C-alpha positions in Angstrom: -91.4 40.7 -30.5 -92.0 40.1 -27.1 -89.0 37.6 -26.9 -86.8 39.6 -28.5 -87.8 43.0 -26.1 -87.5 41.1 -23.2 -84.1 39.2 -24.0 -82.7 42.6 -25.1 -83.4 44.0 -22.1 -82.1 40.7 -20.3 -78.9 41.2 -22.4 -78.2 44.8 -21.9 -78.9 44.7 -17.7 -76.1 41.4 -17.6 -73.8 43.0 -19.7 -73.8 46.2 -18.0 -73.4 44.5 -14.8 -70.3 42.0 -15.5 -68.6 44.9 -17.3 -69.1 47.6 -13.8 -68.6 44.6 -11.3 -65.3 44.9 -9.3 -65.1 42.8 -6.5 -66.2 39.2 -5.7 -67.6 37.7 -2.5 -68.2 34.2 -1.9 -69.4 32.7 1.2 -70.1 29.5 1.3 -73.2 28.2 3.8 -74.3 24.7 4.4 -75.8 23.8 0.7 -74.4 26.9 -1.1 -72.5 29.7 -2.2 -73.6 33.2 -1.1 -72.0 35.3 -4.5 -71.8 39.2 -4.0 -70.3 41.4 -6.3 -69.4 44.8 -6.0 -69.2 48.2 -8.3 -66.0 49.9 -8.4 -67.4 52.6 -5.5 -68.0 49.5 -3.4 -71.7 49.4 -3.8 -73.5 46.1 -3.9 -73.8 45.3 -7.6 -75.3 41.7 -7.4 -76.0 39.3 -4.7 -77.5 35.5 -5.0 -76.9 31.9 -4.5 -75.5 29.3 -6.5 -75.9 25.5 -5.9 -73.5 22.6 -7.7 -72.3 25.6 -9.5 -75.6 27.3 -11.2 -77.4 29.9 -9.7 -79.9 29.2 -7.8 -82.7 31.1 -5.3 -83.6 35.0 -5.3 -80.4 37.1 -7.2 -80.9 41.0 -6.9 -78.6 43.7 -9.0 -78.0 47.2 -8.2 -77.1 50.4 -9.6 -73.9 52.7 -8.6 -76.3 54.4 -6.5 -77.2 51.5 -4.3 -80.9 51.0 -6.3 -82.2 47.9 -7.1 -82.6 47.3 -10.7 -83.8 43.8 -10.6 -84.9 41.2 -8.7 -85.8 37.6 -9.9 -84.9 33.9 -9.1 -83.6 31.1 -10.7 -83.9 27.0 -9.8 -80.9 25.3 -10.9 -79.4 27.5 -13.1 -82.8 28.2 -15.1 -85.1 31.5 -14.8 -88.2 31.0 -12.9 -91.1 32.8 -12.0 -91.3 36.4 -13.0 -88.4 38.7 -12.9 -88.9 42.9 -12.0 -86.7 45.1 -13.7 -86.7 48.6 -12.7 -85.5 51.0 -15.8 -85.7 54.6 -15.4 -89.3 55.2 -13.9 -90.8 52.2 -15.7 -91.2 48.7 -14.1 -90.9 45.9 -16.5 -92.2 42.1 -15.5 -90.7 39.3 -17.0 -92.4 35.8 -16.5 -90.4 33.0 -17.4 -92.2 29.3 -17.7 -89.6 26.3 -18.4 -86.9 28.9 -18.6 -88.5 30.5 -21.1 -90.2 34.2 -21.7 -93.9 33.7 -21.3 -94.9 37.1 -20.8 -93.4 40.8 -20.5 -95.7 43.3 -18.8 -94.5 47.2 -18.6 -95.6 49.5 -15.9 -95.7 53.2 -15.1 -95.4 54.6 -11.7 -98.6 54.2 -9.3 -100.6 53.0 -12.7 -101.9 49.3 -14.1 -100.2 47.8 -16.7 -99.4 50.1 -19.7 -98.7 46.8 -21.8 -98.8 43.2 -21.7 -97.1 41.0 -24.3 
C-alpha cells in the first residue's frame, strides 16, 4: 500500500511538470549538464544536473508561482535518500533505498509525523 501511494504521488507530480514546462535551458559545467525547465509564465519549473545522460545530484521542482513542490537527489539516475514533496499544506517524505521506496511519512504544518508507512 505504501509503495502504491508514493508511486502515485510521484507519477502525478512528474506528469504535471512534463505537461507544463515550456522552455528548457541546458548549461554545461565541468562534469555535468545543469538542466532548467520553465513554466509558460517564465517561472522556474524544475532544475537539476545530468551526468552521462542520467539525472544526478539534487533536483528541485516548483509550481507556477515559484513555490517549491519537491526536492530530492539522484545518484546516476537512481532516486536516493529522502525526497520531500509539498502538497497543499501537507509535507510528504518518501525515503528511497536501493532505488525502491523504503518509507513514506506524511506531515502536517508545525506538527510531528501524522503517519508513517
